[in-house]
C-alpha positions in Angstrom: 87.4 98.1 120.5 84.7 98.6 117.7 84.3 96.3 114.7 86.9 96.1 112.1 86.6 98.5 109.1 87.1 95.6 106.7 87.3 91.9 107.5 87.7 89.1 105.0 88.0 85.4 105.9 88.6 82.6 103.4 87.4 84.6 100.4 87.5 83.0 97.0 86.2 84.8 93.9 86.1 83.7 90.3 84.2 85.2 87.3 81.6 83.2 85.4 79.0 80.6 86.5 78.8 76.8 86.5 81.0 75.1 84.0 81.9 78.5 82.5 83.4 79.7 85.8 87.0 80.6 85.4 89.9 79.8 87.8 89.9 82.0 91.0 90.9 85.6 90.6 91.3 86.0 94.3 92.0 83.5 97.1 92.4 85.4 100.4 92.5 83.5 103.7 92.4 86.6 105.9 92.4 90.4 105.5 91.6 92.7 108.4 91.8 96.5 108.4 91.3 98.3 111.7 89.3 101.6 112.0 91.4 104.6 111.3 94.1 102.7 109.7 96.0 103.8 106.5 96.1 100.6 104.4 98.1 100.3 101.1 97.1 97.7 98.6 99.4 97.3 95.6 100.2 94.9 92.7 100.6 94.8 89.0 97.8 95.0 86.4 95.6 91.8 86.5 96.3 90.9 90.1 92.8 91.5 91.2 92.9 94.9 92.9 89.7 96.2 91.2 88.0 92.8 91.9 88.9 93.1 95.6 87.4 96.6 95.8 84.3 95.3 94.2 84.0 92.7 96.8 84.6 95.1 99.7 82.0 97.4 98.2 79.4 94.6 97.9 79.1 95.1 94.2 80.5 91.5 93.8 79.9 88.6 96.1 82.5 85.7 96.7 81.8 82.1 95.9 83.3 81.2 99.3 84.2 83.0 102.5 82.9 86.0 104.3 83.2 89.8 104.1 82.2 92.3 106.7 82.3 96.0 106.8 82.2 97.6 110.2 80.7 94.3 111.5 78.0 94.0 108.9 78.3 90.7 106.9 77.7 91.7 103.2 76.5 88.2 102.3 73.6 88.5 104.8 72.4 91.8 103.3 70.0 92.3 100.4 71.3 94.2 97.3 69.5 97.3 98.4 70.9 97.0 102.0 74.5 96.7 100.5 73.8 99.8 98.5 72.7 101.7 101.6 75.8 100.5 103.5 78.1 101.5 100.7 76.5 105.0 100.4 76.6 105.5 104.2 80.0 104.1 105.1 82.2 104.3 101.9 83.6 107.3 100.1 85.4 106.7 96.8 88.1 108.6 94.9 88.5 107.1 91.5 91.4 107.2 89.1 89.4 109.4 86.7 87.7 111.2 89.6 84.1 110.4 88.1 82.9 113.8 88.9 79.4 114.7 87.4 80.1 117.0 84.5 76.8 118.8 84.5 77.0 119.7 88.2 78.9 122.5 89.8 81.8 122.0 92.2 79.4 122.8 95.1 76.9 120.2 93.8 79.5 117.5 93.3 80.8 117.8 96.8 77.3 117.9 98.4 76.1 114.9 96.4 76.8 112.1 99.0 74.9 114.0 101.7 72.0 114.9 99.4 71.6 111.2 98.4 72.5 109.3 101.7 70.7 110.2 104.9 73.4 108.6 107.1 76.1 111.0 105.6 73.7 113.9 106.1 72.9 113.0 109.7 76.6 112.9 110.7 76.8 116.6 110.0 74.5 117.2 113.1 73.5 120.8 113.2 75.8 121.8 110.4 74.0 122.4 107.1 75.2 120.7 104.0 76.0 124.1 102.5 78.2 125.1 105.5 80.0 121.7 105.4 80.7 122.0 101.6 82.1 125.5 102.2 84.2 124.3 105.1 85.8 121.5 103.0 86.2 123.8 100.0 88.0 126.4 102.2 90.4 123.7 103.5 91.1 122.5 100.0 91.5 125.9 98.3 88.2 125.5 96.3 86.1 128.2 97.9 86.3 130.6 94.8 85.4 127.8 92.5 82.3 126.4 94.1 79.8 127.7 91.5 81.9 126.7 88.5 81.4 123.6 86.5 83.9 120.8 87.3 84.7 120.7 83.5 86.4 124.1 83.9 88.8 122.9 86.5 92.4 121.8 86.3 93.3 118.2 87.1 94.6 119.2 90.5 91.5 121.1 91.3 89.3 118.1 90.2 91.3 115.9 92.5 90.6 118.1 95.4 86.9 118.1 94.6 87.0 114.3 94.5 88.6 114.3 98.0 86.0 116.6 99.3 83.1 114.6 97.8 84.6 111.3 99.3 85.1 112.7 102.8 81.9 114.8 103.3 79.6 113.3 105.9 82.6 111.4 107.5 82.1 107.9 106.0 84.0 105.2 107.9 86.0 104.0 104.9 87.6 106.0 102.1 88.7 103.9 99.1 91.2 105.6 96.8 91.7 103.6 93.5 94.8 104.6 91.7 94.2 108.3 92.2 97.9 109.4 91.7 98.7 107.4 88.6 98.8 110.5 86.3 100.6 112.8 88.7 104.2 114.0 88.9 106.0 113.6 92.3 105.2 117.1 93.6 101.5 116.9 92.9 101.4 113.3 94.2 102.8 114.5 97.6 100.4 117.4 97.8 97.5 115.1 97.0 98.5 112.5 99.7 99.0 115.2 102.3 95.5 116.6 101.7 94.0 113.2 101.7 95.7 112.0 104.9 94.7 115.2 106.6 91.0 115.0 105.6 90.8 111.3 106.5 92.3 112.0 109.9 90.0 114.9 110.6 87.0 112.7 109.6 88.2 109.7 111.5 88.0 107.6 108.4 89.9 104.5 107.5 91.8 104.8 104.3 92.2 101.9 101.8 94.6 103.2 99.1 95.1 101.2 95.9 98.1 101.6 93.6 100.5 99.8 91.3 103.3 102.1 92.7 104.9 100.4 95.6 107.2 103.4 96.3 104.2 104.9 98.1 104.0 102.1 100.7 106.1 103.9 103.3 103.5 106.5 103.7 101.0 104.0 105.1 100.7 102.0 108.3 100.4 98.6 106.6 100.5 97.2 103.1 99.4 94.1 101.2 100.8 93.0 97.8 98.5 91.1 95.5 100.4 88.9 93.0 98.9 87.9 89.7 97.4 84.5 90.2 98.6 81.9 87.7 97.2 78.4 87.1 98.8 77.0 90.2 99.1 80.0 92.6 96.8 81.8 95.0 96.9 85.0 97.0 97.6 82.9 100.1 101.3 82.9 99.0 101.3 86.7 99.0 99.8 87.5 102.4 101.9 88.2 105.5 
């Protein structure tokens, strides 16, 4: 069996430094996500979901404990090496999509492969153009490829975000509250597309939401409670 997609042990994180350091936002004794797993992370506002994603991405480093992504310990990597790992192995779908407004649909989808050699190399003999068109066809975006993303509906922008996150088959897809503004029908369509593309790419999915009703669609879940002055996430882990 290969390395875990995500592996955290005894991770403690607090904002601030020295005497100005605040109480821990996160205190996680163990969190392991297997390759190919659909993992659901939920909790109310202020529980540390965004902070945990920052730690997994290597944007933040914990004060204690270890974090490894596909066997690579983030604490042992330089900032530039963490950036390369993030670009190669992580695709993101943000709540607001974060599409580049001055780029076309085609250019937005292709961007990870244009910027990160590892994503590009996984295409093998397939060109970036051909892979963009394959994903666009699967997501019903083919007639829109040369339009600006600012001309698209919300649903169309979501599909562009899925294509951009999954192109080049990154090992880990992180979806941060991507369904928060959707009605039930659109939410189900979005999840079906996301699951299909992650499965086809062989990607692990870490899906973050405050909506616990979605948990049944995933293989495993973790609830992050809000940490008060005397509590820690240790009390909320299975």
